[in-house]
C-alpha positions, 0 to 999 in steps of 0.5 A, spaced: 381 274 267 384 268 263 387 262 267 391 260 261 396 263 256 393 267 250 393 264 243 399 266 240 403 267 246 410 263 247 409 259 253 414 260 259 416 267 257 409 271 256 412 274 250 412 272 243 409 273 236 402 270 235 401 263 232 394 264 230 392 266 223 394 273 220 400 276 219 405 278 225 411 280 227 417 275 226 420 272 232 426 276 232 430 279 238 426 286 239 420 284 236 417 280 242 411 283 245 409 282 253 402 281 255 401 285 261 395 281 263 399 275 264 404 278 270 399 276 275 398 269 274 401 264 279 408 262 276 407 255 279 400 254 275 402 257 269 410 254 268 409 248 273 414 244 268 419 249 268 425 248 273 428 254 277 435 251 275 439 252 269 445 249 265 451 253 263 457 250 260 454 243 261 453 244 269 447 246 273 446 252 276 441 255 281 436 261 278 435 266 283 427 268 284 425 274 281 418 274 282 414 272 288 407 268 289 402 271 284 407 274 280 409 280 284 416 283 283 421 281 289 425 287 291 432 287 294 430 288 301 426 282 301 432 278 299 437 275 304 444 277 305 447 271 301 442 272 295 444 279 295 451 278 295 450 273 290 447 278 286 452 283 287 457 278 284 453 275 279 455 280 273 462 280 275 462 272 274 459 272 268 464 278 265 470 276 269 469 269 271 469 267 279 471 272 284 477 270 288 475 271 295 481 271 300 482 265 304 479 265 311 484 265 317 486 258 319 483 255 325 487 253 331 483 249 337 484 252 344 488 245 346 493 247 341 493 254 342 494 254 349 498 247 350 503 247 356 501 254 357 499 255 365 498 261 369 501 260 376 499 264 382 502 264 389 497 263 395 496 261 402 491 259 406 490 259 414 488 252 417 486 252 425 490 247 430 485 246 435 489 240 439 496 244 440 498 248 446 503 251 442 500 254 436 492 255 434 493 256 427 498 255 421 499 258 415 500 253 409 503 256 402 501 253 396 501 254 388 495 255 384 496 252 377 491 254 372 491 250 365 489 255 359 488 249 354 482 246 358 480 251 364 482 246 369 486 248 376 490 244 381 493 246 387 500 243 390 503 245 396 511 244 396 513 238 401 517 240 407 522 235 410 519 233 417 513 237 417 508 232 419 503 234 414 500 230 408 503 235 403 504 235 395 498 235 391 492 238 395 487 238 389 487 234 383 487 237 376 479 239 374 475 244 372 473 248 379 465 249 380 464 257 382 457 257 384 451 253 385 448 254 378 454 250 375 459 256 373 466 254 373 472 259 375 475 262 369 482 266 368 478 272 368 476 271 375 483 270 377 487 276 380 492 278 385 490 281 392 483 277 392 480 271 396 478 265 392 474 260 395 474 253 393 471 247 396 470 251 403 477 253 403 479 260 402 486 262 398 489 268 398 492 270 391 499 274 393 503 273 387 504 270 380 510 269 375 512 273 369 508 269 364 501 270 368 502 277 369 503 278 361 498 274 359 493 277 363 495 284 361 494 282 354 487 280 355 486 287 358 486 285 365 489 290 370 493 286 375 493 288 382 500 289 385 503 283 389 503 282 396 507 279 401 507 272 402 505 270 410 509 265 413 507 260 419 509 263 426 510 256 429 515 255 423 519 261 424 519 260 432 522 253 431 528 257 426 530 261 432 537 259 435 536 255 441 540 257 447 546 253 448 547 250 455 552 251 460 557 245 459 560 242 466 567 243 468 568 235 469 567 229 464 560 229 461 558 223 458 553 227 453 558 231 451 562 226 449 557 222 445 555 229 441 563 230 440 565 223 438 558 220 435 559 215 429 567 215 430 570 209 431 577 206 432 579 200 428 585 195 430 587 189 426 589 184 431 591 176 431 588 171 437 593 166 438 589 160 440 594 154 438 595 152 445 588 149 445 586 143 441 585 144 434 587 151 435 589 156 430 591 164 429 584 167 428 584 174 425 580 179 428 578 186 428 577 190 434 572 196 434 573 202 440 567 206 440 569 213 442 562 215 444 561 211 450 568 207 451 565 200 449 569 195 445 567 190 440 571 184 437 569 181 430 572 175 427 574 175 420 572 169 416 575 166 410 571 162 405 572 155 406 575 156 413 571 151 416 568 155 422 561 157 423 560 164 420 559 168 426 561 175 425 561 178 432 566 174 437 565 179 443 559 184 443 559 191 444 560 193 452 565 196 456 571 192 458 574 192 465 581 193 466 583 193 473 578 191 479 578 193 486 580 189 491 574 184 493 573 179 498 575 173 495 571 168 499 564 171 496 563 168 489 563 174 485 562 170 478 555 170 479 554 177 480 554 183 474 560 187 475 558 194 477 562 201 476 564 201 484 567 194 483 572 197 477 578 201 478 580 202 471 576 201 464 580 200 458 581 207 454 584 208 447 591 209 451 591 201 452 591 200 445 596 201 440 600 197 434 605 192 437 601 191 444 598 185 447 591 186 450 587 181 454 579 182 453 575 177 457 580 172 457 583 172 450 589 175 448 590 179 442 596 182 438 594 188 435 598 189 428 595 194 424 590 200 424 586 204 419 587 211 417 582 215 422 585 211 428 592 213 426 590 221 425 586 220 432 593 218 436 597 223 432 593 228 434 591 226 441 597 222 444 602 225 439 604 218 436 607 218 429 610 211 429 605 206 425 609 201 422 605 195 422 607 188 425 608 182 420 604 177 423 604 172 416 606 165 417 613 164 414 612 159 408 615 152 410 621 149 407 619 144 401 622 138 403 625 134 397 622 128 394 626 122 395 623 117 390 624 110 393 628 104 389 624 100 384 621 094 387 621 090 381 613 090 380 610 092 374 613 097 369 618 102 372 614 108 369 607 105 372 610 104 379 613 111 379 606 114 378 605 112 385 610 116 388 608 123 384 601 123 386 596 120 391 591 118 385 596 115 380 595 116 373 598 112 367 604 114 363 603 118 357 604 114 350 606 116 344 600 116 340 603 117 333 608 111 334 602 107 336 598 109 330 604 108 325 606 101 327 599 098 329 599 091 328 607 091 326 610 085 330 617 082 329 617 075 331 623 071 333 625 064 335 629 063 341 632 058 346 633 058 353 640 058 356 639 054 362 644 048 366 637 044 367 638 039 362 630 039 361 630 046 358 635 045 353 630 043 348 625 048 350 623 053 344 620 060 345 616 065 340 619 072 342 614 077 339 617 085 339 611 090 338 613 096 334 607 100 337 609 100 344 616 097 344 614 091 348 616 084 348 611 078 349 614 071 350 610 064 348 612 057 349 608 052 344 606 046 348 610 040 346 606 033 348 609 029 353 614 034 355 612 035 362 611 042 361 604 045 359 607 051 355 603 057 353 604 064 355 611 065 358 611 073 359 605 078 357 607 084 353 611 088 357 617 093 357 624 089 358 630 093 361 637 091 359 642 088 363 646 094 367 640 099 367 638 103 373 631 104 375 632 111 375 634 111 368 632 105 365 634 102 358 629 098 354 630 093 349 629 096 342 628 092 335 636 093 333 638 089 339 635 083 336 640 079 331 641 072 330 645 069 335 644 075 340 642 073 347 636 077 351 636 077 358 629 077 361 628 078 368 634 074 370 632 069 364 637 068 358 634 067 351 638 066 345 635 068 338 636 062 333 631 064 328 626 069 325 620 071 321 621 073 314 617 079 316 622 081 320 627 081 314 622 084 309 621 090 315 628 091 316 630 092 309 624 097 308 627 101 314 634 099 313 636 107 315 633 106 322 637 100 324 644 098 324 647 095 318 650 089 323 642 088 325 640 088 317 646 084 315 645 078 320 638 077 318 640 077 311 645 072 312 641 067 316 635 067 310 641 067 305 641 059 304 634 058 305 632 063 300 637 059 295 633 052 296 627 056 295 629 059 289 632 052 286 625 048 288 621 053 285 624 055 279 620 050 275 613 054 277 612 061 274 612 066 279 606 070 276 601 064 277 603 063 284 602 070 286 595 070 282 593 064 286 595 067 293 591 073 291 585 068 290 586 065 296 587 071 300 580 074 297 576 068 299 579 068 306 576 075 307 569 072 305 570 067 311 570 067 318 576 069 322 582 065 322 588 065 327 593 065 321 598 067 327 597 060 330 597 057 323 604 060 322 607 058 329 605 051 328 609 050 321 615 053 324 614 048 330 614 042 326 620 045 322 625 043 327 631 044 322 628 051 320 629 049 313 622 051 310 620 044 308 616 039 311 614 032 309 607 032 305 604 027 310 605 032 316 603 038 312 597 035 310 595 033 317 596 040 319 592 043 314 586 038 316 587 039 323 586 047 322 580 046 317 583 052 313 576 056 311 577 056 303 576 052 297 579 045 296 580 046 289 584 052 290 588 049 296 590 043 293 592 047 287 596 051 292 599 045 295 601 042 288 605 049 286 609 048 293 610 041 293 617 038 291 620 032 288 622 029 294 615 028 297 616 035 301 612 041 301 615 048 301 610 051 307 614 058 307 611 059 300 604 056 302 604 061 308 604 067 303 597 066 302 596 066 310 599 073 312 599 073 320 596 080 320 590 078 316 585 076 321 588 080 328 581 079 331 582 072 331 589 072 335 586 072 342 583 065 341 585 060 346 591 055 344 587 049 345 587 047 337 595 048 338 595 043 344 591 038 340 596 038 334 602 037 339 
């Protein structure tokens, strides 16, 4: 025997043309010669480099073994079933392609197939009662539930009201052991008419529902016929009707309690306590309990009524109506009232709508009752009239409010608020008018009418404030006159003569004309002059004022206007206006300047009211006031306003210092004006 292939034989096949010298057969299909001497050689030794896998269409596939160890032929019975199946289908695969096998059946897990599917059995078990004389054992009915999804079981006992037993779930859901080796109960172990022992307690299965019966029969289990569910003998004994007791002929308190339990008569009453100090009418509710003829009184409280919130005014008790004649010498107040001391107790016939009852010293007037009480009296006593009594207090007649006469102090509107409310409020103001006429003031020069000779030369500045129609009077101080001057009348509304406090009529801007007389709280003033702002304002708002008022101011300023036009005819008006604008711009950059006092000082020294002052007086006033502006501009403005006869037109000069340029400086004191005078 040779250990290797013959010369001339192709390795790996055992056949092939000779490869030695000499002619041989061509290496063509059908011309190969198999050498039988090589069949017994081990394959792993001869073709150790040849793999059992091959390639087909570029994919590796497994070649089935055809020869065993030693070159022995493998028969079909020596192959496994999987190899035989593969050999059976191999030819078809090569010829017709891969065989299409049928899809395997869909796998459904048990917890999905049997989800929410439960077998329910009706069962009972017997429990001993060793400590009761009335029963020796009891029958307890339960329901056994078997869950198919996980082969678990639970036992539930239906709850019975007032049974005294711990009922409900007797055994929680779990797999129940069947025996010692560790087997568990299966649904194949369950059937009707059998005893099932679980944890030492034996249950008798007597019935099941339709689903359980159909499921067991579908699995080939013969279901036994159902049995009768045994009842508890003690429970059946309790259900037997109790023999009725014989009712006595006389009044029976127990029968009264059973008949009228939870039935209460309700009356609405009023307790009049006005005879006592700080007494009042107290609304109350009287409850009469028909079960035991007791009475209770409750007080009805309202929110913030000032009383302690004790609801029970008189506790529930039997109330005596008539007492038996007793020995008056014995102090019975220290003893409790007994039944033999009372001749008659209060009963339902003593109560009714419109009746007055005295309970423990308090008198109550019953004015209404509820519907149940009405039905009770209608059925038992035949009363049909239940008209409630009107106990509402009649409203007091409203006393008309009489406003006392005006006492002369303050403004009538302010004084009237003291009569309208306890905490007076300021009268409402016209906000729109105040905003539109803010800082708009009409100034007039007035003289005092008085028989006293010292008052003839006194001059006053009357200011009318358009924002709130108030009047203020100021007297410029005059040196060595014996009169201090200053504020004569603070801002207030002034009524006209003849007006009443109930319907006051106040002075208006249209009432101020040159030569008119103004009466202010008993003092008479004559208007002798006015500010140019008055003329300008009246001309701009001529439609709001009478024509006589506007014409009066025009006639007063007409001569002065002619003089001014004559004296200033040589000055170009445009240059004067530009200079005035420059002075005003510089003034706005300086400290606040009391232009109002500046104006009043010039008018004060102009005794004749011509609008001209001598140059020395004019310069003295300017020096005393320290006008906060450039000296060059001030001198230039004085030159423009100077006249040929050594006089200065101070009215043109004051155009550069309007009175409302610095309103915050108007509250400064009048010390400077006193120094000037």
